[in-house]
C-alpha positions in Angstrom: -11.8 12.0 43.1 -13.8 12.4 46.1 -16.8 11.4 44.6 -15.1 7.8 44.5 -13.4 8.1 48.2 -16.5 6.9 50.3 -16.4 3.6 47.6 -13.3 2.8 48.0 -12.6 2.7 52.0 -12.1 -0.5 53.5 -11.5 -2.2 49.9 -11.8 -5.8 50.5 -8.9 -8.0 50.0 -8.6 -9.7 46.4 -9.3 -13.4 47.0 -8.5 -16.1 44.0 -11.5 -16.2 41.8 -10.2 -17.6 38.2 -13.3 -18.1 36.2 -13.5 -20.2 33.1 -12.8 -17.9 30.1 -11.8 -20.2 27.6 -14.3 -19.1 25.2 -12.8 -16.0 25.1 -9.6 -14.4 23.8 -8.2 -10.9 23.9 -5.3 -9.6 22.0 -3.6 -6.6 22.0 -1.1 -5.0 18.9 1.6 -2.0 19.1 4.5 -2.0 16.2 6.6 0.4 14.3 5.0 -0.4 10.9 1.4 0.0 9.4 2.0 -3.1 7.2 2.6 -5.8 8.4 -0.3 -6.6 11.0 -1.2 -10.1 9.2 2.6 -11.2 9.1 2.6 -10.8 13.0 -0.9 -12.6 13.6 0.5 -15.2 11.5 3.3 -15.5 13.4 1.7 -15.3 16.6 -0.4 -17.8 15.4 -0.4 -20.7 18.0 -0.6 -18.0 21.0 -3.4 -16.4 19.9 -5.1 -18.6 18.5 -9.0 -18.3 19.5 -11.4 -21.7 20.1 -14.3 -22.8 18.2 -17.4 -21.0 19.5 -19.8 -23.1 21.5 -22.8 -20.9 21.2 -23.8 -17.2 20.7 -20.5 -15.1 20.5 -19.3 -12.5 18.5 -16.0 -10.5 17.7 -14.7 -7.0 17.4 -11.2 -5.0 16.6 -10.3 -1.8 16.8 -7.8 -0.1 14.7 -5.4 3.0 14.8 -5.1 4.3 11.0 -3.9 8.2 10.1 -4.9 9.6 13.1 -8.6 7.9 13.1 -9.9 5.0 15.4 -11.8 2.4 13.6 -14.4 -0.4 14.3 -15.3 -3.8 13.1 -17.6 -5.3 15.1 -19.6 -9.0 14.2 -22.1 -10.1 17.2 -23.3 -13.4 16.4 -27.0 -13.8 17.1 -28.3 -17.0 19.3 -29.4 -19.9 17.2 -26.7 -19.0 14.2 -24.6 -22.3 13.5 -21.4 -22.7 15.2 -18.1 -22.2 13.0 -14.8 -22.4 12.6 -12.4 -20.7 15.1 -12.0 -17.1 14.2 -9.4 -16.5 12.1 -7.3 -13.0 13.1 -5.4 -12.8 10.4 -9.0 -13.1 8.4 -10.3 -10.3 10.2 -7.6 -7.9 11.1 -5.1 -8.3 8.3 -6.6 -6.3 5.9 -6.4 -2.8 7.8 -3.5 -0.9 8.0 -2.7 -0.2 11.2 0.3 0.2 13.9 -1.6 -0.3 17.1 -5.0 -2.9 17.2 -7.4 -4.3 20.0 -9.5 -7.9 19.2 -11.7 -9.7 21.1 -13.4 -12.4 20.7 -16.4 -12.5 23.3 -18.5 -15.8 25.1 -21.0 -13.4 26.5 -21.9 -13.3 30.3 -23.7 -10.2 30.8 -25.3 -8.0 28.0 -26.9 -9.1 24.9 -25.8 -10.0 20.8 -25.8 -6.2 19.7 -22.5 -4.2 18.8 -23.1 -2.1 21.5 -22.3 -4.9 24.0 -19.5 -6.2 21.7 -15.7 -5.2 22.6 -13.7 -3.2 22.4 -15.4 -0.2 23.6 -14.5 3.2 22.7 -14.2 6.7 23.7 -12.6 9.7 21.4 -9.2 7.9 21.4 -9.1 5.2 24.1 -10.3 1.9 23.5 -10.8 -1.1 25.6 -11.6 -4.7 25.8 -11.9 -7.3 29.0 -12.4 -10.9 29.6 -14.2 -12.5 32.8 -17.1 -11.3 34.9 -17.9 -8.8 37.6 -19.9 -11.1 39.9 -23.2 -9.9 41.2 -22.8 -7.1 38.0 -26.8 -6.0 38.4 -26.5 -5.3 42.7 -23.0 -3.0 41.7 -24.6 -1.6 38.2 -26.5 1.8 39.6 -23.8 2.7 42.5 -20.7 2.0 39.7 -22.6 3.7 37.0 -23.4 6.9 40.3 -19.9 7.6 40.4 -19.3 8.4 36.8 -19.4 12.3 35.9 -22.4 13.2 33.5 -20.3 13.1 29.7 -19.1 9.8 30.2 -22.1 7.7 31.7 -24.0 9.6 28.5 -21.5 7.6 26.3 -22.2 4.3 28.1 -24.7 2.6 24.9 -25.0 -1.2 26.4 -25.8 -3.8 28.8 -22.1 -5.3 29.5 -20.2 -4.8 33.1 -17.2 -4.4 31.0 -18.1 -1.3 29.2 -19.3 0.1 32.6 -15.9 -0.7 33.8 -14.2 0.8 30.9 -15.8 4.1 32.2 -15.0 4.0 35.7 -11.2 3.8 34.4 -11.8 6.7 32.2 -13.5 8.4 35.0 -10.1 8.2 37.1 -8.2 9.3 34.2 -10.0 12.2 33.8 -9.5 12.8 37.6 -6.1 12.6 36.9 -6.2 15.0 33.9 -5.5 12.1 31.6 -8.5 11.8 29.5 -7.5 14.0 26.7 -3.7 13.8 26.6 -2.2 12.1 24.2 1.3 11.9 25.8 -0.6 10.3 28.8 1.7 9.8 32.1 2.1 6.3 32.4 2.0 6.4 36.0 -1.5 7.9 36.1 -3.1 5.5 33.5 -1.5 2.1 36.2 -2.9 4.5 38.9 -6.3 4.9 37.0 -6.9 0.9 36.3 -5.4 -0.1 40.0 -8.2 2.7 41.5 -10.7 1.3 39.3 -10.1 -2.3 39.7 -10.2 -1.4 43.9 -13.6 0.5 43.6 -15.1 -2.8 41.7 -13.7 -5.2 44.3 -15.4 -3.0 47.1 -18.3 -2.9 45.6 -18.6 -6.5 44.9 -17.6 -7.2 48.5 -20.4 -5.6 49.9 -22.7 -6.9 48.3 -21.1 -10.7 48.6 -20.1 -11.1 45.2 -16.8 -12.8 44.2 -13.7 -11.0 43.4 -13.8 -10.5 39.4 -11.7 -12.1 36.8 -10.5 -8.5 35.2 -8.2 -9.4 32.3 -8.1 -6.1 30.6 -6.6 -4.3 27.8 -6.4 -0.1 27.6 -5.2 1.7 24.8 -5.3 5.7 23.1 -3.0 4.2 20.3 0.8 5.6 21.3 0.2 3.6 25.2 -0.9 0.4 25.5 -1.8 -1.5 29.1 -2.8 -4.6 29.9 -3.9 -5.8 33.3 -3.9 -9.9 34.0 -5.8 -10.8 37.0 -7.8 -14.1 37.5 -6.8 -15.8 34.4 -3.1 -16.2 32.0 -2.1 -13.2 29.9 1.0 -13.7 28.4 3.4 -11.3 26.2 6.4 -10.7 23.6 8.7 -8.8 22.2 9.8 -9.3 18.5 12.6 -7.8 16.1 11.8 -9.2 12.5 9.7 -12.2 11.2 11.0 -15.7 11.7 7.7 -17.4 10.2 6.2 -15.3 7.9 3.1 -16.1 5.7 3.9 -17.5 2.3 2.2 -14.7 0.2 3.9 -12.1 2.1 5.1 -9.4 -0.7 9.0 -8.5 0.2 9.5 -5.1 1.8 10.9 -2.7 -0.4 14.4 -1.8 -0.4 15.4 0.5 2.9 12.4 -0.2 5.1 12.5 -0.5 8.6 12.6 -3.9 10.6 9.3 -5.0 11.8 9.3 -4.5 15.6 6.0 -5.6 17.4 5.0 -5.9 21.2 1.7 -8.5 21.3 -0.1 -9.4 24.0 -3.0 -12.0 24.6 -4.6 -13.8 27.0 -5.4 -17.5 27.8 -2.5 -19.5 27.6 0.4 -18.4 25.1 2.7 -21.2 25.1 4.4 -19.9 21.8 8.5 -19.6 21.7 9.4 -16.7 23.5 5.8 -15.7 24.9 6.1 -14.4 28.5 3.6 -15.0 30.9 2.5 -11.6 32.9 2.3 -12.0 36.7 -0.6 -12.1 38.4 -2.0 -9.0 39.4 1.1 -6.9 36.8 0.1 -4.2 34.5 2.4 -4.2 31.5 2.8 -0.5 29.9 4.0 -0.7 25.9 5.0 3.4 25.1 5.1 4.8 21.8 8.6 4.0 21.3 7.6 -0.1 21.9 9.6 -0.1 25.2 7.7 -2.7 27.4 7.2 -2.1 31.2 5.8 -4.4 33.8 4.2 -2.9 37.1 4.2 -5.3 39.7 0.8 -6.0 41.4 
């Protein structure tokens, strides 16, 4: 923790800096079954709908399956004709998984490559973010210099988001949580808040604006979402009230589907709750949701 102390000293207060991030979308999902994600995405389609792309974009998904972490990424290069809105059911519905992280990117930092497409991964951790760290080029080297070598070596792309991810991981490492499957939620919440405070401190030093930092972080067992600067909502469900027409009925004795889903953007659908500004949503391995205030 000592290597971060100087950068964190005299952290400037966060000011309201909501940016236009309507062209991006961030979706997190945790459930008690691995075979009903497409049905859940269909049921929440109004709340998680992604906008039609306006220019270069890309989508990515991270999934946990049989103890493995899977990635699907599709960056769309400049000059590619615009397409219809991203179909989350089509993208994510064919992989059996009880935990997933989905991201639609409208790039502001970085290139149109898989290395710069969310979600980012280290070991069992997945991370995605919407928003932009202001004056990132001016703080990049200082932020990178705060990382231990083994984390810095894993940074492959050019985005502010990937470096933010590794910054949070460095605080998890300091707290002894990086390799633990059953993490201490308080330590993860603390790592997120400390990492964001570090970014705020460095950006303030170069006269930048506070960053929009809507983010999601998971290791497949515990899930965390921070709302900072733009809308982010969540819902907790038991059962399906609006399944797709082609859904195969569950086998006799199958568990009733339970899930928690969170998404950036305006979530006006039935039963969705808006996460308060500055709050962190925690979902544990038993799908118990808790909100940690700002």
